[in-house]
Every structure is written in structure tokens, then in C-alpha cells.
C-alpha positions in Angstrom: -40.3 21.7 23.2 -42.2 22.5 20.0 -39.9 20.2 17.9 -40.6 17.3 20.2 -44.3 17.5 19.7 -43.9 17.7 15.9 -41.6 14.6 15.8 -43.9 12.6 18.1 -46.9 13.4 16.0 -45.0 12.5 12.8 -43.9 9.1 14.3 -47.5 8.3 15.2 -49.0 9.3 11.8 -50.0 6.5 9.5 -48.5 8.5 6.6 -45.0 8.2 8.1 -44.7 4.4 7.6 -41.4 3.1 6.4 -41.1 1.4 3.0 -38.5 -1.2 2.3 -36.3 -1.0 -0.7 -37.2 -3.4 -3.5 -35.2 -6.7 -3.8 -32.4 -6.7 -6.4 -33.4 -8.5 -9.6 -31.8 -9.6 -12.9 -34.9 -8.7 -14.9 -33.7 -5.3 -16.2 -30.4 -6.7 -17.3 -32.1 -9.6 -19.1 -34.5 -7.2 -20.7 -31.5 -5.3 -22.1 -30.0 -8.6 -23.3 -33.3 -9.6 -25.0 -33.5 -6.2 -26.8 -29.8 -6.6 -27.9 -30.5 -10.1 -29.2 -33.5 -9.0 -31.1 -31.6 -6.3 -33.0 -28.5 -8.5 -33.4 -30.8 -11.1 -34.9 -32.0 -8.5 -37.5 -28.5 -8.3 -38.7 -27.6 -12.0 -38.5 -30.5 -14.5 -38.4 -34.2 -14.8 -37.5 -33.3 -17.5 -34.9 -31.4 -15.0 -32.9 -34.3 -12.5 -33.1 -36.7 -15.2 -32.0 -34.5 -16.2 -29.0 -34.1 -12.5 -28.1 -37.9 -12.0 -28.2 -38.4 -15.0 -25.9 -35.8 -13.5 -23.4 -37.3 -10.1 -23.7 -40.8 -11.3 -23.0 -39.7 -13.5 -20.1 -37.7 -10.6 -18.5 -40.6 -8.1 -19.0 -43.1 -10.6 -17.5 -40.8 -11.3 -14.5 -40.1 -7.6 -13.8 -43.8 -6.6 -14.0 -44.8 -9.5 -11.8 -42.2 -8.5 -9.1 -43.4 -4.9 -9.2 -47.0 -6.1 -8.8 -46.1 -8.3 -5.9 -44.3 -5.4 -4.1 -47.4 -3.2 -4.6 -49.7 -5.8 -3.2 -47.7 -6.3 0.0 
């Protein structure tokens, strides 16, 4: 009887709300690709480093924007 009252009060509590899992995204993978391209460009050419920086910046921007949107909702 005591366990029923605890589970009922936990279900009604606003703290016990369910959170959904975040959507899968390619942003972390692209961030790793960008970092790899930047360092590969240091060994090969500045063009590769510039392209890697663009990919890195885009992936970081996308990932942060997705996290911010999840926090707002």
C-alpha cells in the first residue's frame, strides 16, 4: 500500500516529466571530418585547411543550433 502512494505521487509530480532522446545528427561526424581536413591541410596545402575550417565551422554551428533548439522546446 505504501509503494502505491509513492508511485502515484511521483507520477503526478512535475519533476517526473519524460524527456525525449535527441534526434540523430551528422554534425559530430562532420566536426571530426573538418578537424581532420584542417590538420591534413597543414601537411599538404592551405586550400585543404581552408576547406576543413569551413566544414568545421558549419558542423559546429549546426550542432550548437540543434542543441539550443532542443533546450528551448
